[in-house]
Backbone as ProteinMPNN parsed JSONL, in Angstrom:
{"seq_chain_A": "MKCFAILCLALLFPASAAARTAAPEVRILDDAFVPRTLMVQPGESVAFVNDDDDAHTVTANDGSFDSKGLDSHGVWRHAFPKSGTYAYFCQLHPFMKGTIVVKAARP", "coords_chain_A": {"N_chain_A": [[-15.385, -20.979, 36.197], [-17.349, -19.746, 34.738], [-16.308, -17.085, 34.6], [-14.22, -17.699, 33.058], [-15.275, -18.036, 30.527], [-16.374, -15.123, 29.877], [-14.437, -14.274, 29.707], [-12.896, -15.156, 27.619], [-14.818, -14.508, 25.401], [-14.854, -11.856, 25.754], [-12.156, -11.508, 24.544], [-12.265, -12.604, 22.237], [-14.525, -10.862, 20.886], [-13.779, -7.942, 20.577], [-11.222, -8.534, 18.974], [-12.509, -9.575, 16.427], [-14.277, -7.519, 15.891], [-12.068, -5.54, 15.178], [-10.935, -6.764, 12.897], [-13.032, -6.513, 11.205], [-13.692, -3.817, 10.737], [-10.783, -2.926, 10.15], [-9.409, -0.984, 7.312], [-9.539, -1.816, 4.068], [-6.139, -2.72, 2.401], [-3.325, -3.09, -0.046], [-0.593, -4.11, -0.012], [2.412, -3.292, -1.573], [5.567, -4.991, -2.373], [8.494, -6.386, -2.894], [8.423, -6.088, -5.417], [5.571, -6.704, -6.197], [2.193, -6.901, -5.819], [0.486, -7.139, -2.902], [-2.371, -8.324, -1.075], [-2.393, -10.183, -4.247], [-5.157, -10.328, -5.361], [-7.797, -8.551, -3.881], [-10.889, -8.406, -2.376], [-13.633, -6.446, -1.696], [-16.384, -4.213, -0.461], [-18.874, -2.536, -2.398], [-18.255, 0.968, -2.358], [-16.056, 1.28, -0.855], [-12.751, 2.299, 0.302], [-9.837, 1.324, -0.986], [-6.488, 0.858, 0.447], [-3.134, 1.754, -1.098], [0.209, 0.922, -0.348], [3.423, 1.679, -0.639], [5.654, -0.632, 0.391], [8.179, -1.142, -0.415], [11.614, -0.591, -2.032], [11.454, 0.788, -4.346], [9.926, 3.124, -6.386], [6.437, 3.012, -7.432], [3.469, 2.565, -9.395], [-0.335, 2.561, -9.405], [-2.013, 1.443, -11.404], [-5.124, 1.796, -13.382], [-6.202, -1.349, -15.864], [-7.859, -0.274, -17.791], [-7.567, 2.542, -17.627], [-9.018, 4.094, -15.673], [-8.052, 4.56, -13.225], [-5.172, 6.019, -11.693], [-2.394, 6.28, -9.964], [-0.192, 7.746, -10.149], [3.213, 8.509, -9.627], [4.35, 6.312, -6.906], [5.952, 6.93, -4.143], [8.635, 5.321, -2.033], [7.478, 4.054, 0.891], [5.148, 5.468, 0.541], [1.635, 6.184, 0.413], [-1.453, 5.559, -1.204], [-5.004, 6.006, -1.689], [-7.88, 4.714, -2.972], [-11.25, 4.771, -4.048], [-13.873, 2.56, -4.66], [-16.394, 2.596, -5.984], [-18.669, 1.321, -7.13], [-19.892, -2.102, -8.086], [-17.818, -4.861, -9.434], [-14.968, -5.711, -11.273], [-11.781, -4.786, -11.018], [-9.109, -4.356, -12.627], [-5.636, -3.965, -12.455], [-2.084, -2.518, -12.608], [1.181, -1.77, -12.793], [2.941, 0.834, -14.104], [5.663, 1.353, -14.22], [6.849, -1.158, -13.99], [5.788, -3.633, -15.26], [4.939, -6.295, -15.307], [3.973, -6.589, -12.711], [0.953, -6.986, -11.247], [-2.647, -6.754, -10.489], [-5.919, -7.194, -8.794], [-8.859, -5.839, -8.027], [-11.689, -6.593, -6.397], [-14.941, -5.981, -6.661], [-17.647, -6.39, -4.498], [-20.697, -6.776, -3.258], [-22.028, -7.642, 0.179], [-23.67, -10.262, 1.161], [-26.624, -10.637, 2.308]], "CA_chain_A": [[-15.769, -21.461, 34.564], [-17.957, -18.583, 33.891], [-15.607, -15.873, 34.418], [-13.181, -17.981, 31.766], [-15.869, -18.35, 29.283], [-16.521, -14.323, 29.616], [-13.054, -13.87, 29.067], [-12.961, -15.875, 26.152], [-15.608, -13.854, 24.694], [-14.416, -10.45, 25.886], [-11.138, -11.545, 24.092], [-12.489, -12.857, 20.892], [-15.001, -9.768, 19.933], [-12.754, -7.031, 19.816], [-10.577, -8.981, 17.38], [-13.403, -9.53, 15.165], [-14.677, -5.937, 15.484], [-11.137, -5.086, 14.519], [-10.857, -7.292, 11.656], [-14.261, -5.954, 10.205], [-13.262, -2.598, 10.783], [-9.647, -2.561, 9.133], [-9.23, -0.335, 6.13], [-8.635, -2.911, 3.153], [-4.894, -2.347, 2.024], [-2.513, -3.581, -0.94], [0.863, -3.607, 0.302], [3.342, -3.082, -2.441], [6.332, -5.353, -1.487], [9.231, -7.403, -3.463], [7.822, -5.815, -6.886], [4.242, -7.582, -6.326], [0.994, -6.542, -4.989], [0.145, -8.407, -1.824], [-2.666, -9.451, -1.859], [-2.622, -10.068, -5.783], [-6.258, -10.206, -5.66], [-8.674, -8.184, -2.89], [-12.428, -8.484, -2.349], [-14.204, -5.091, -0.889], [-17.46, -3.895, -0.814], [-18.899, -1.259, -2.885], [-18.006, 2.223, -1.787], [-14.975, 1.215, 0.262], [-11.459, 2.761, -0.408], [-8.476, 1.005, -0.478], [-5.074, 1.873, 0.843], [-2.106, 1.089, -1.682], [0.899, 1.131, 0.751], [4.586, 0.808, -0.979], [6.398, -1.026, 1.471], [9.4, -1.339, -1.48], [12.764, 0.3, -2.097], [11.496, 1.372, -5.823], [8.489, 3.628, -6.781], [5.498, 2.145, -8.272], [2.142, 3.004, -9.606], [-1.381, 1.703, -8.983], [-3.068, 2.152, -12.68], [-6.334, 0.595, -13.989], [-6.033, -1.458, -16.992], [-8.518, 0.705, -18.473], [-7.258, 3.916, -17.407], [-10.164, 4.665, -14.894], [-7.614, 5.357, -12.12], [-4.089, 6.218, -11.743], [-1.822, 6.774, -8.635], [0.952, 8.539, -10.648], [4.356, 7.792, -8.892], [4.681, 6.233, -5.449], [7.692, 6.463, -3.704], [9.012, 4.18, -1.064], [6.786, 4.685, 2.215], [3.983, 6.437, -0.019], [0.284, 5.788, 0.432], [-2.442, 6.222, -2.114], [-6.155, 5.63, -1.618], [-8.948, 4.806, -4.263], [-12.369, 4.289, -3.401], [-14.463, 1.506, -5.479], [-18.345, 2.894, -5.827], [-19.649, 0.002, -8.075], [-19.352, -3.605, -8.337], [-17.166, -5.105, -10.502], [-13.513, -6.347, -11.317], [-10.707, -3.721, -11.591], [-7.516, -4.879, -12.977], [-4.559, -2.828, -12.406], [-0.734, -2.576, -13.06], [2.626, -0.703, -12.46], [3.397, 1.317, -15.194], [7.141, 1.185, -14.078], [7.007, -2.819, -13.588], [4.566, -4.022, -15.92], [4.748, -7.464, -15.116], [3.431, -6.355, -11.319], [-0.534, -6.954, -11.732], [-3.451, -7.306, -9.549], [-7.13, -7.181, -9.22], [-9.897, -5.364, -6.541], [-12.743, -7.384, -6.733], [-15.902, -5.065, -5.685], [-18.779, -6.966, -4.703], [-21.886, -6.236, -1.922], [-22.054, -8.766, 0.55], [-24.781, -11.062, 0.727], [-27.461, -10.233, 3.572]], "C_chain_A": [[-16.333, -20.406, 34.173], [-17.12, -17.567, 33.632], [-14.669, -16.244, 33.189], [-13.903, -17.816, 30.473], [-16.009, -16.649, 29.244], [-15.223, -13.764, 29.098], [-12.905, -13.928, 27.995], [-13.686, -15.121, 25.227], [-15.159, -12.618, 24.492], [-12.819, -10.595, 24.773], [-11.258, -11.561, 22.644], [-13.425, -11.79, 20.155], [-14.427, -8.679, 19.782], [-12.062, -7.4, 18.872], [-11.457, -8.89, 16.455], [-13.805, -8.427, 14.988], [-13.571, -5.327, 14.628], [-11.053, -5.391, 12.945], [-12.134, -6.716, 10.938], [-14.049, -4.444, 10.021], [-11.96, -1.948, 10.039], [-10.015, -2.112, 7.653], [-9.069, -1.437, 5.136], [-7.403, -2.337, 2.519], [-4.508, -3.389, 0.906], [-1.3, -3.197, -0.533], [1.963, -4.055, -1.355], [4.853, -3.624, -1.89], [7.255, -6.409, -2.585], [8.796, -7.03, -5.303], [6.384, -7.153, -6.956], [3.419, -6.774, -5.489], [0.475, -7.322, -4.151], [-1.099, -7.881, -1.216], [-2.778, -9.204, -3.512], [-4.276, -9.511, -6.453], [-7.121, -9.779, -3.838], [-9.976, -7.956, -3.184], [-12.735, -7.127, -1.43], [-15.505, -4.948, -1.323], [-17.427, -2.46, -1.521], [-18.771, -0.107, -2.144], [-16.35, 2.409, -0.747], [-13.747, 1.788, -0.515], [-10.438, 1.535, 0.118], [-7.555, 1.607, -0.631], [-3.643, 0.81, -0.101], [-0.882, 1.555, -0.946], [2.0, 0.589, 0.006], [5.404, 0.862, -0.159], [8.072, -1.398, 0.299], [10.228, -0.287, -1.816], [12.259, 1.255, -3.559], [10.097, 2.373, -5.701], [7.666, 3.105, -7.769], [4.16, 2.843, -8.523], [1.031, 1.96, -9.544], [-1.933, 2.517, -10.665], [-3.788, 0.972, -13.157], [-6.169, -0.023, -15.316], [-6.654, -0.772, -18.139], [-8.5, 1.86, -18.111], [-8.109, 4.568, -16.434], [-9.707, 5.129, -13.514], [-6.36, 5.07, -12.273], [-3.313, 6.556, -10.413], [-0.772, 7.675, -8.942], [2.232, 7.444, -9.757], [4.151, 7.554, -7.317], [5.577, 6.032, -5.025], [7.501, 5.506, -2.648], [8.251, 4.836, 0.231], [5.267, 5.118, 1.805], [2.88, 5.772, 0.329], [-0.741, 6.414, -0.46], [-3.592, 5.559, -1.88], [-7.222, 6.015, -2.519], [-9.949, 4.333, -3.631], [-13.211, 3.851, -4.574], [-16.108, 1.663, -5.407], [-18.889, 1.571, -6.234], [-18.76, -1.146, -7.829], [-18.681, -3.795, -9.558], [-15.689, -5.894, -10.184], [-12.891, -5.255, -11.838], [-9.428, -4.342, -11.699], [-6.086, -3.988, -13.067], [-3.062, -3.295, -12.587], [0.125, -1.816, -12.383], [2.733, -0.41, -13.812], [4.853, 1.029, -15.205], [7.557, -0.489, -14.066], [5.724, -3.579, -14.089], [3.833, -5.433, -15.754], [3.831, -7.563, -13.481], [2.039, -6.318, -11.511], [-1.408, -7.363, -10.54], [-4.779, -7.104, -9.813], [-7.9, -6.739, -7.997], [-11.088, -5.979, -7.408], [-14.068, -6.567, -6.011], [-17.299, -5.59, -5.773], [-19.829, -7.204, -3.305], [-22.042, -7.856, -1.527], [-23.434, -9.449, 0.834], [-25.799, -11.027, 2.449], [-27.519, -11.518, 4.265]], "O_chain_A": [[-15.869, -19.942, 33.131], [-17.109, -17.089, 32.498], [-14.33, -15.373, 32.387], [-13.305, -17.507, 29.443], [-15.614, -16.448, 28.096], [-15.083, -12.93, 28.203], [-12.768, -12.946, 27.266], [-13.164, -15.043, 24.115], [-15.013, -12.158, 23.36], [-12.492, -9.531, 24.247], [-10.623, -10.827, 21.888], [-13.274, -11.687, 18.938], [-14.521, -8.26, 18.629], [-12.117, -6.754, 17.826], [-11.236, -8.079, 15.556], [-13.784, -8.076, 13.808], [-13.833, -4.717, 13.591], [-11.088, -4.578, 12.021], [-11.896, -6.48, 9.753], [-14.34, -3.985, 8.917], [-11.95, -0.849, 9.484], [-10.777, -2.754, 6.929], [-8.178, -2.185, 5.538], [-7.651, -1.253, 1.992], [-5.16, -4.429, 0.81], [-0.92, -2.034, -0.665], [1.999, -5.144, -1.928], [5.423, -2.91, -1.065], [6.572, -7.285, -3.113], [8.957, -7.845, -6.211], [6.349, -8.188, -7.621], [3.853, -6.062, -4.584], [-0.077, -8.325, -4.605], [-0.901, -6.768, -0.727], [-3.205, -8.143, -3.967], [-4.572, -8.778, -7.397], [-7.04, -10.519, -2.857], [-10.264, -7.331, -4.205], [-11.996, -6.872, -0.48], [-15.867, -5.433, -2.395], [-16.581, -1.57, -1.436], [-19.299, -0.219, -1.038], [-15.828, 3.375, -0.19], [-13.693, 1.774, -1.745], [-10.323, 1.017, 1.229], [-7.381, 2.561, -1.39], [-3.299, -0.351, 0.124], [-0.861, 2.783, -0.865], [2.002, -0.623, -0.209], [5.968, 1.892, 0.21], [8.949, -2.088, 0.818], [9.774, 0.852, -1.92], [12.744, 2.373, -3.731], [9.309, 2.167, -4.777], [8.106, 2.766, -8.867], [3.834, 3.737, -7.742], [1.259, 0.752, -9.605], [-2.14, 3.701, -10.931], [-3.462, -0.205, -13.316], [-5.946, 0.848, -16.156], [-6.127, -0.679, -19.247], [-9.581, 2.432, -18.252], [-7.902, 5.778, -16.346], [-10.397, 5.793, -12.74], [-6.083, 4.036, -12.882], [-3.968, 7.349, -9.738], [-0.392, 8.42, -8.038], [2.214, 6.26, -9.421], [3.832, 8.477, -6.568], [6.234, 5.035, -5.324], [6.428, 4.961, -2.387], [8.429, 6.017, 0.532], [4.34, 5.108, 2.615], [3.088, 4.591, 0.609], [-0.899, 7.634, -0.49], [-3.415, 4.343, -1.818], [-7.519, 7.166, -2.84], [-9.781, 3.538, -2.707], [-13.33, 4.654, -5.5], [-16.868, 0.89, -4.824], [-19.559, 0.878, -5.468], [-17.57, -1.255, -7.533], [-18.855, -3.106, -10.563], [-15.384, -6.497, -9.154], [-13.248, -4.735, -12.895], [-8.819, -4.797, -10.731], [-5.8, -3.398, -14.109], [-2.873, -4.505, -12.713], [-0.232, -1.21, -11.374], [2.632, -1.295, -14.661], [5.302, 0.457, -16.199], [8.742, -0.811, -14.154], [4.831, -4.025, -13.368], [2.649, -5.704, -15.954], [3.135, -8.542, -13.207], [1.789, -5.294, -12.147], [-1.012, -8.176, -9.705], [-5.055, -6.828, -10.98], [-7.593, -7.265, -6.927], [-11.344, -5.897, -8.609], [-14.129, -6.58, -4.782], [-18.046, -5.399, -6.733], [-19.431, -7.927, -2.392], [-22.135, -8.855, -2.24], [-24.376, -8.709, 0.547], [-25.371, -11.463, 3.518], [-28.113, -11.614, 5.339]]}, "name": "protein", "num_of_chains": 1, "seq": "MKCFAILCLALLFPASAAARTAAPEVRILDDAFVPRTLMVQPGESVAFVNDDDDAHTVTANDGSFDSKGLDSHGVWRHAFPKSGTYAYFCQLHPFMKGTIVVKAARP"}
């Protein structure tokens, strides 16, 4: 029984560690940002991955960041150093909208 418990813990902890260390990302698929809203920590970089057949942009509503054209299978990364809410859209398809929420974790 003890070996079973150790095996279960060994299987759980690597998965948890991987989930915590996975870089945040937004996928572009079927003319949508997925997830539409993503929460990250201050200083984290978000990878925007274009899994769509069309080119897209990741453009801040306030103009503070812009990926320019992001072709199919392209990846663009952007760091969010400060807490806040960052709304963005695709300039080529303005109906595509997303939000990055940057908030420090509570201790």
